[in-house]
C-alpha positions as CSV (number, residue, x, y, z in Angstrom):
1,M,-14.1,-18.9,-20.7
2,A,-10.6,-17.5,-21.3
3,E,-12.2,-14.3,-22.7
4,R,-14.3,-13.9,-19.6
5,K,-11.3,-14.1,-17.3
6,K,-9.3,-11.7,-19.5
7,R,-12.2,-9.1,-19.4
8,A,-12.5,-9.4,-15.6
9,R,-8.8,-8.8,-15.1
10,S,-8.8,-5.8,-17.5
11,G,-11.4,-3.9,-15.6
12,E,-14.7,-4.8,-17.3
13,N,-17.7,-2.9,-16.1
14,G,-15.5,-0.4,-14.1
15,V,-14.1,-3.1,-11.8
16,A,-10.6,-2.2,-10.8
17,C,-7.9,-4.6,-11.9
18,T,-5.9,-4.3,-8.7
19,L,-6.2,-6.7,-5.9
20,R,-7.7,-3.9,-3.7
21,G,-10.3,-3.1,-6.4
22,R,-11.3,-6.8,-6.8
23,I,-11.7,-7.2,-3.0
24,M,-13.7,-4.0,-2.8
25,H,-15.9,-5.2,-5.6
26,A,-16.4,-8.7,-4.2
27,L,-17.4,-7.2,-0.8
28,S,-19.7,-4.7,-2.5
29,F,-18.0,-1.7,-0.8
30,P,-19.1,1.6,-2.2
31,E,-16.5,3.2,-4.5
32,G,-14.2,5.5,-2.5
33,A,-15.1,3.9,0.8
34,L,-11.5,3.4,1.6
35,S,-10.0,6.4,-0.2
36,G,-7.4,8.1,1.9
37,V,-6.8,5.0,4.1
38,P,-3.3,3.7,3.9
39,Y,-2.9,0.4,2.0
40,M,0.0,-2.0,1.7
41,E,0.3,-5.0,-0.5
42,L,3.2,-7.3,0.1
43,Q,4.3,-9.7,-2.6
44,G,6.7,-12.3,-1.1
45,D,9.7,-10.7,0.5
46,A,10.8,-8.6,-2.5
47,S,8.0,-6.1,-3.3
48,L,5.7,-3.9,-1.3
49,T,3.2,-1.4,-2.7
50,I,2.2,1.5,-0.4
51,T,-0.5,4.1,-0.8
52,G,-1.8,6.6,1.7
53,Y,1.6,7.8,2.9
54,E,2.1,11.5,3.6
55,T,5.9,11.9,3.6
56,L,9.0,9.9,3.2
57,L,11.0,10.8,6.3
58,S,14.1,8.7,5.8
59,Y,15.5,6.7,2.8
60,E,18.5,4.5,3.3
61,E,19.5,1.3,1.6
62,N,18.4,-0.8,4.5
63,C,15.6,1.2,6.1
64,L,12.7,3.4,4.9
65,L,10.6,5.5,7.2
66,F,7.2,7.0,6.2
67,R,4.7,9.3,7.9
68,M,1.2,8.0,7.1
69,K,-1.9,10.0,6.3
70,D,-4.8,10.3,8.8
71,P,-3.6,8.3,11.8
72,D,-7.0,8.5,13.4
73,R,-8.5,6.4,10.6
74,C,-5.7,3.9,10.1
75,G,-4.4,3.5,13.7
76,F,-0.7,4.2,13.1
77,T,1.5,7.2,12.3
78,L,4.8,5.8,11.1
79,L,5.7,2.9,8.9
80,R,9.2,1.5,9.0
81,I,10.5,-0.9,6.4
82,S,13.8,-2.7,7.1
83,G,15.7,-5.0,4.7
84,R,18.5,-5.0,2.2
85,D,19.1,-3.2,-1.1
86,L,15.8,-1.4,-0.8
87,R,14.8,0.8,-3.8
88,L,11.8,3.0,-4.3
89,Y,9.8,3.3,-7.5
90,V,6.8,5.6,-8.2
91,V,3.9,3.6,-9.5
92,Q,1.5,6.5,-9.8
93,N,0.7,9.7,-7.9
94,G,0.5,8.8,-4.2
95,C,1.6,5.2,-4.7
96,L,5.1,3.8,-4.2
97,R,6.7,0.4,-4.7
98,V,9.6,-0.8,-2.6
99,R,11.8,-3.5,-4.0
100,G,14.6,-5.4,-2.5
101,R,14.8,-7.9,0.4
102,I,12.1,-6.9,2.9
103,D,12.8,-8.3,6.3
104,M,10.5,-6.3,8.6
105,I,7.5,-4.0,8.4
106,V,6.7,-2.1,11.6
107,L,3.7,0.1,12.2
108,H,4.1,2.6,15.0
109,P,0.8,3.7,16.8
110,P,0.1,7.4,17.3
111,A,1.3,8.9,20.6
112,Q,-1.3,8.8,23.3
113,P,-2.1,12.1,25.1
114,Q,-1.0,12.1,28.7
């Protein structure tokens, strides 16, 4: 039983070992169905993983501002993270982790044409 759990977590049969990968597999989503769509995974109030951002617009100790990719698909253009002692770490290409005390996450919708 323990060996089975260990294999499932390690990516047996091509199943991703990330939470996103496990959810996609459980829901039988085709591989790549959500590629390019911004994704955030919050772990408590101290760690946030972000993929699908385009540019880091502002980096201060208490506030980060990102421009997100493809606002038509995700429904927002800017991501603002506020907190204390915020630090950025590169997890892999196109994926960042924010650590520190995360107090607020705000998603700004795209501007509507007038």
